[in-house]
N, C-alpha and C positions, 0 to 999 in steps of 0.2 A: 036830636039832630047834631047836637054839639059833639056828642061822643063819636058820631059818624064822621064829622068833619075832622075831628082830632085824629081818628084812626087813619083817614085818608091822607092827612098831612104826614103822619108817621110813616105810612107806606111810601109816599112820594119821596120823603127824606131818605128812607132806607134804599129805595130804588136809585135815587141820585147818588147816594154814598156808594152803593154797589157799582154803579156805572163808573164813578170816579175811581174807585179801587181797581175796577177792571181796566179802565183806560190807563191808569198808572202802571198796572201790571203789564199791559201790552207795550206801553211806551218805554218801559225799562227792560224790554227784551234784549238780551245779548245776541245780536244777529251774527250768523256765520259770515265768513268772508264771501263776498259776491264777485270779487275780481280774481277769479282763478287763473292760473297760468294757461296761456293758449300756445299752440304750436307756432314756431317760426315758419313763415311761408315765404318762398321765393317765387315771384310772379314774373311773367313775361311782359312785353310792352303793351299787350292788350288785356292784362289782368288774368291771364290763364296760368294755372298752377304749374310750376316747373319742378319744385322740390318742396317737401314739407318735413319738418323734424318733430319727433315726439316730445311731449313735455317730460318733466323730471320723473314722473311716476310711470313712464313708459306708455302712456295713453296718447292716442291721436285726438287732439281736441282743438278744432279750428274755430277761430272767431267767426261769428255770424250775426246778421241782423234779420229781422223778419222780412225786410224788403228784399233780401237775397234769396228768399225761399218761394217756391211755387205757391201762389195764393190758394189753389185748390187743396194742397196738402194742409195749409193752415186751417182752412175751413173744415176739412175732414177731422183734423186733430181736435179742434174746439167742439165740434158737434159730438164727437165720440167720447172725449174725456171730460169736457166741462162746458156745456152749452150756454151756461149763464156766466161765463168767465168775465165778460165785459161789464157785468152789472153787480156782481157780489163783491164783498169787501175782503175776500180771502178765504172765507168759509161759506159754503152754500147750505143753509139750514134745510132747504127742500130736499137736496140730495142726501143729507144726513138722515132726515126722517124717513125717506124712501128706503135707504139702505137698512135702517133699523127695523122698519116694518117687514121688509122682505126676509130679514134674518129671523124675526120672531115667527113669521108664517111658515118658513121652510125649515126652521130649526138649525140653520147654518147660514153663513155669509154667502149671499148670492151676488151682490154688487157692492162696490166701494162707494163711499161718500166723499172721497178725496177730490178736492179741486186741483186744477193745474198749479195753483199757487202753493197748495200743500205738498204737491209732488216736488215742486222746486225746493221747498224747505227740506224735504227728505233728501233730495239729491245733494244739496249744499252741505248737509250735516252727515250724509251717508248713514241715515238712521233707518229704523225698521218701521213697518206699517201695521203689524198685527197686534201689538200690545197697546193697551189704552194709554199708558204713560207716553209712549212714542207718538200715538195719534194726537194726544193733547198738546205735546210739544210742537208738533207740526202745525196745529191750528194756531198756537200762539205766534210762532215764527211767521206763518202765512199772513196773519192779521198785521203783524209789524211790517212785513215786506210791502204790503199793500199801501201802508202809510208813507213809506219812504221811496217807493219806486212807482213808475207809471206802469200801465198794463203792458205796453210794448217792452218795457224794461224787464218785467217778469217773464214775458214770453221769450225774450232774448235769452234769459238764463236757462229756461227749459230747453230751447233749441241748442244751447251750448253744452249742456250737461247730461241730457237724456242718454241712457246707455242703449247701444244697438248691437251688442254682441262682440265678443273678443275685446280688442283694445280700442274699438271705435266709440268715441263719446261725442255726442252732439250730431246734429243733422248733417253738417257738411262732411264730417268724417264718415258718417253712415252712407251717404250717397256715393262717395268715392269708393268706400270699401265694398259695397254691394252692387253698385251700378257703374262705377268708373266715371262719374261726372258730378258737376255742381248741382245743387238742389233747385236751381232756378226753374227748370221745367221737368216735371215728373208725370209719368203716366198714372192713370187711376190705380193700376195694379201695384206700381212702385209706391205710390203715396199710401195705399192701404196697408202694405206690409210695414212701412215705416211708422205708421200710427200704432200698429199692433206690437211691434218688437219691444219697446221700452217696458211694457208690462211684465215681460218675462224674457229678458234679452238672451239668456243662454239656452233656455228650454225651447225657444222658438227660432233658434238660428236655422235659416233655411239650408245651410250647407251640412248641418248635422241632424236636424230634426225636420225634414221637409214636410211631413204630414202635419205636425203641430203648427208649423209656420203657415202652411196653406190654409188650415182651418181657421187660424186667427185672422189671417188676411181676409178670408171670405166672410167672416162675421162682420168685419168693418165694412166691406163692400155691401153686404145685405142691409146694414143699418143706413148707409148712405143712399141706397136705392129706395128704402122706405121713406126717407126724408126728402126724396126728390132731388138730391144733389147729383145723382148719377141716373142715367136712363137705363132701361132694361138691356139695351144693346151694349152700352158701355160696361155694365156690370158683368154680363156674360162674357164679353171679350176679355175683361180683366181676370175673371176666374180661369180662363183657358191659358192665360199667360204663364209660361214656365217661371219657376222661382230661380233665383241665382243659386248656382251649385257650389260656389266658392267665393271667398273674400278676395277682392282684387287688391293688388299692390298699389300704393300711392305713386303718382308720377315721380320719376327720378331723372328728369332731363337736366343736362348741363351740371352733373353732380360735382365735378371738380370746381367749377366756377361758383356754384352755390355754396359749397363748403368755404370757399375763400371769402366771399362777401359776407357770409354769416359770421365768420370769425372776425372780420373787420368791423362789424356793427353789432356787438354783443348787446342783448336786451331789446333789439328792435324786432318787432313781431312780424313786420311785413316789409319785404325788400322787393322793389320792382326794378327789373332789369330792362335793358334795351333789346334783349333777345326776342326773337319771334319763335314761339313754341313749335309751330308747324315746320318752320325752316330748320330749327334745331333737331327735331325728330328725324327729318330727312337726312340731314348731314350725319347724325349718329349712325343711322342705318347704312349710309354710304361708307363710312369708316369701317364698320363691322364687315360689310361685304368685301371691302378691298383687301382685308387680311384673312379672310375665312380659310384659305388654303394653307396658311403659314401659322402654326400654333404660337410661335414666339414673337411674331412680327406685331409691332404696334403702329398706330397712326394718330395724327392730330390734325385738326383743321380749324381755321378761323375765317369767317366771312364777315365783312364790314362794309358799311356805306362810306366811301372815301370823301363824300361831300360833307357829311355831318359828323363823322367819327363814330357813329353808333355801331356797335358790334351786334350782328344779327344771329350769329351762331358761333359757339366755341366748344369744340370737341376735344377733350383732353386725352382720350384713349378710346379704343374700340369697345371696351366693356369695363365698367367701373370695378366689377368684382373679379375680373379675369386674373387668375393667379399666374399662369405661364407668361402672359403678356405684361404682368405687373400693371394691371389696369388702374390701380390706385394712384399711379404716378401721373401727374398732369404734365403731358409733354408739350403743351402750349407755353409752359413756363420754364421748361428744362433748357439749359444752356448747351447748345451743340454747335459743331462746326458747320458753317453755311455752305461750304463748297464754292461753287461758282455764282451763287445768287447775289453776291455783292458786286459783281462786275458791272451791271448796269449803272449802279450808283457812281462808280469810279469813272465810267465813260461820261456820265452827265457832268461830273466835276470838270473833266477835261474839256468838254464842249464849252462850259462856262468860262474857263480860264483861257480860252483861245488857243489851246494846245492842239485841238483837232476838230474835225467836222466829220459827219458820217461818211463823206466821200473822200476824206483824206487818205492818202496811201501811207501804210505803215508796214514795216518790214518784219516778217515772221521768220526769224533765223536764229542761229545760236547766239546767246548772250551770256555774259558773266559779270555779275555785280559784286565785286570784292569777294569772290568765292561762291556766291549764290548763283547757280546756273539753272533757272527753271526750264522745264520741258513741257511741251504740250501733252495732253492726255494720251494721244495716240503715238507720241514719240516722233512725229513727222514735222517738217517745216514747209511752209507754203510760199515763202518769198514775199514779194510785194503784194499786198492785198489792201482793200479799203477797210477803214475802221468798221463800217457796217458789217462787212463779211467777218471781220475778226470777232465781233460780239456775237453775231449769229452762229458762228462756229464754236464759240466759247473757247477761243484760243488763250493760252496762258501767257505766252511771251509778250504779245502786244499790251495786255492790261498791266503786266508788271512794269513795262517801259513807262506807261502812263503814271503808274503809282510812284515810280522813281522820280518822275518829273514833278508830280504834285507834292510829293513828300508823304510818307505814311502817317505822320502826325496830323497833317491837314485832313487826310481821309478819315482818320479816327475821330477827329473833332467834328467833321461833318456828320458822321453817323450819330454822334451824341447830340448834336444840334437838332437832327431830325427826329429825336425822341427815343433812340435806342440806347441800351446800356451794355455795350460790348464788354466781354471779359477777355483780358489778355493774360494768358497764363505765364508768359515770359517777361512781363513788365512793359518795356519800351516797344512800340509798334515797329514792325519790319515790313519788308516788301511782301512777305508771304501772306500778309493779311488779305491781300486782294484775291488770293486763291483759297480763302477759307481758313487762314491761320489765326483765328480767334474764335471765341464762343459767343453765341447770340441765341436768343429764344425765338420761337415762332411768332409770338406776339410782337416782339420788337421788329422782326423782319416784315411782318404785315404792316406795322406802323411806318417803316421806311418806304415800302412800296405804295402805301396810301399817299405819302407825300409826293412821290413821282406822279401817281395817277391824278392828283389834284392840281397838277401844274407846277410842281416843285415845292409847294408848301400846302400841307393839309392840316386838318384838325387832329388833335390827340385822340386816340381811340378811347372810348369810354363804354362802360357796361352798366352804369347806374342811370336809370330813368330819372329825368329831372335835373341832372347835372348840367350846368351851363357849358357849352362847347368852348374849348380853348385851343388856339392854334399851336401846332408844333413849330419848331424852327424851320427856316427855309433850307432846303436841300440844294436846289438849283433854280435857275431862271425858268420861266414858262417855256421859252424856246428850247432850252436844253432838255427839259422834261419831255416835251413833245417829240424831239428827235430820238430820244431813247425809246419812247413808245412806238415810234414809227419803225425803228429797227426791230424791236421785239415782236411786233405784230406780223413780221415777215418770217418768223421761225416756222419750220414744218410742224404740223399739228397731228395729234393722234388720229388713228383711223376713225372715220365717221364724223370728225369734227369739221367745222367750217373755218377755213383759213382766213386770216386777216381780221378776225373779230375780237380777239383777245391779245393784249400785249403780255407776254409771260416769259419767265426764265426758269430753267431748271438748274439743279446743282447736285453734286454727289461729293460727299466728304471723303477725306483720305481714308483708305482702308475699307471703303464701302460700308461705312457705319450709318450714314444719313443720306436719305434721298429727299430732295426738296422740289417743289414747284410753286411759284408765286406769280399771280397775274391779275390783270384788271381789265374792265371794260369802261364804258363811259360813266358808270355809277358805282360799281362795287369792286372790291378787291378781295381776293381769296388766297390764303396760304395753306399749303399742305406739307406736312412732314411725315416721313415713314422711316422706320428702322426698328431697332430693339431698344427697349427702355433702359436696359442695363449697359448700353453702349458697345456691346460686342459686335464684330463685323457681320454683315449679311452678304456672303459671297455672291457676286453677280448683280447686285442691285444698282440701278442707275436712276437718277431723277427723271430723265426723259422717258424711260420705259415704265417705271413704277408709279411715280407721283404725278406726272403730267396727265395721264388719262383720268386720274381721280380729280384733278383740278378742273378739267373740262366738264366732267360729269357733275361736279359740284355746281358749276355755273348753270347747267341744265336743270338741276334740282332747286336752285335758288329762285328761278323765275322763268316764265315761258319764252321770253325773247330777250336777247342781249341789248344793252344800250350802246349805241355807236360811240366809238372813240371820237374825241373832239377834233376839229380842224386845226391846222397849224396857226399859232399866233402870227399877227401881221409882220412882225420883225424877223421871222424865221428865214434863214438863207437856204433856199432849195435850188441847188445847181449841181451840175456834174463835177467830177474831179478836175477836168480841164478848165472849167470856168471859175474855180475857186480863186481867191486871192493867192498870190504866190506863196506866202508863208504857210498857208493851210493846204497846199496841194500835196505836200509830203511831210509827215511828222519828223521833226528833228528836235533834239533836246535844246533847251534855251541857250546853253553855253556854246552851242554850235551855230547859233543864229547869225553871227557876224563873221564866221569863218568861211573861207572859200573852199568847199569840198571838191575833191577830184571827181571826174565823171563817174557815175555809177555804172556797173557792168550792164551790158545789154546783149541778149542773145539775138543776133541778126539772122542766124539760120540754125534750125528751122524756125520760121516765123510762127507766132501764136496762131493756133487753129489749123496748122498744116496737116495734110493727109498724105502720108508717105507710103509707097510700096517698096519696102526694103527686101522682101523675099529672103530673109536670113542674113543680109549684109549688115555691116556695121553702120552705126549712125554717126554722121559727121556734124560737128558743132562749130560755129563761127561766133566769136565774141568781139565786142567793141567796148572800149572804156574799161573802167575798173582797175584794181590794183592786184597784181599777182601776189601769192599763189591763189588758185581758184579751187573751189570744192563744187563737185557736181552731184546732185541728188536726183534720183529717178523714183517717182512715186513715194517720196518721203524718206528713201533710204540712200545713204551715201554710196556712190558707185565709183568715184574717182576723186582723189585729193592730191594736193601739191602740184597741180598742173599750172605751168607758167606760160605755155603757148596759148595763142588765141584762136588757133584752129587745130582741132584734133578729133579723133574718132573714139567711139566706145561701143561696146556690144549693144545690140538692139534690146530695148526693154521688153520686147515681146509684142504680139498682136493685141490690138485694142487701143483704148484711150490711155494715154500716159501724161504725167505731169513732170516736167523737167525744171529744176531750180539750180541756178548758178550763184554761188556766194563768193565774193572776193575777199581779199585779205583784210579789208576794213569792215567786214560784216555786212556789206550792202549786197543786194541780190536782185535777180530778175527771174521771171517765171514764164514758161510757155506751156500750153496744153496742145497735144497733137494726137493724131490717130495713125496707127501703124498697121499695115496689112502684110 
């Protein structure tokens, strides 16, 4: 018995030594890197994928956790590939013995004995499975992985690295490539195909080898049916489900913005934006539809919440890859002439400075500021009109008068305070800036209008989710901002739109290079730019005709119902022209405030609104007040000049409605509208 005890002791020592040697061998395993590079993802406010970038080797490899994947897929995967995954230590002796027995019985390999952990080891090292040396290495790495990682950690590595055909690596890249969605919810047919694909990802690609892919999928379904995971009805329905016939492209929403934020945050693998993917998709489709009939025309659009500053959609061009339109150019950031879209901001400043009120009378007539003689867009003059009418008609002369009084430097400073970065090609600001004589981006224009929409001071626009809101500088008082909105909500609207629901302004730059429309309701602000990315003219384009319909359509696609514009602040002065304080009844420069002007000219005949039956006879005019000589214009065109008498005749303007304007030698005017038969 002594020799038996000694032999047993030697055997135990040998087993222990072998175990220690094996344990040391496993512990000293040089493991491959488990933190492989994953794709940079740009997500919307709800976590939906907007844009994804491939990793350095050209693969699409998206980070994933088991909790992100359909539980039924995980169950099918483990039952098919490694049903004892949760209990073994990396190598499954039962599976190895079964595989060896089947090979001996059939004279060839019938099934593999690799565990999911061994497959992870092969994927991490990009190794082979057929040679014994490779299989032994996989076992060693698998045992070492099990010591250092949890089961969920190993499962995560498989879900991240398993190949699914083409450049798709990992379950999320697979579900986007084959089904265009996240792996959170999968049908039995989809799950079975994804279980089968990694075993032979290229030879089972459903777009190239549909028969092989279908057979592999059906084998997975059959086993799940036998194991009771799927019912007979579910299995049969899954078999009848068509296979995907092509690999889908990854989402590429907001590509210009995604490129910009990815460049600003190098190395960050997940960037969450304030954008709403559904809204972004609708706005991109709208921009594409708006230019479909014009091959070189481009468009850009920004929609934001003016209460929070969050940008909900940002469209840089109608098509990122469009060559003719230069779709790669982000027109939300391009510096372009704003045309008349700055006018509301200047009127708001004038209201704040006490220079004018919406019902103040201002003279629209010939002016000359040290050689600068602006003209209205149509070349006509309208005489005395209210400031409200001047802004609604987008007249040039009244706003230049206000800019002269405010000072171009103050206007420019206000734009910068409001969050814009205007570009002045000539250096010092001049009066022409009020008519679009500077450069500004669509994003900055929306920022300025967001300030007006928020009552004169709004938050800075932001695109990164999680950033704390910061206020922009104050543009105007709440009262002045409301007055501007009240004027702009009275503009004519495109056909089919509801009047009075949106405060908006259009603009057309010099030479018809840029068409603008920017507007807001009680919650959101939207800006639209249209033109050519290379800055060449587009004959015949106007902001009102081209961009305004897109603006109203954008509000319709943003939400089902518009938010009402706010009521006036309590301190707002809402009266007619006659009830205004005397200094506000008629606009006069400050240096004329204490002078005693001569009486302004007045047309006492024909009176305003007269209906005359001339029957071809001349029209007699009678004047009172004013300083000779007088200029008479009919329907915007000069018909008599140098007139010194106060009663005279001129040829009839013709049948129908006509507008007569009399301008005296001091530049003051009066206007009447009449009907002639």
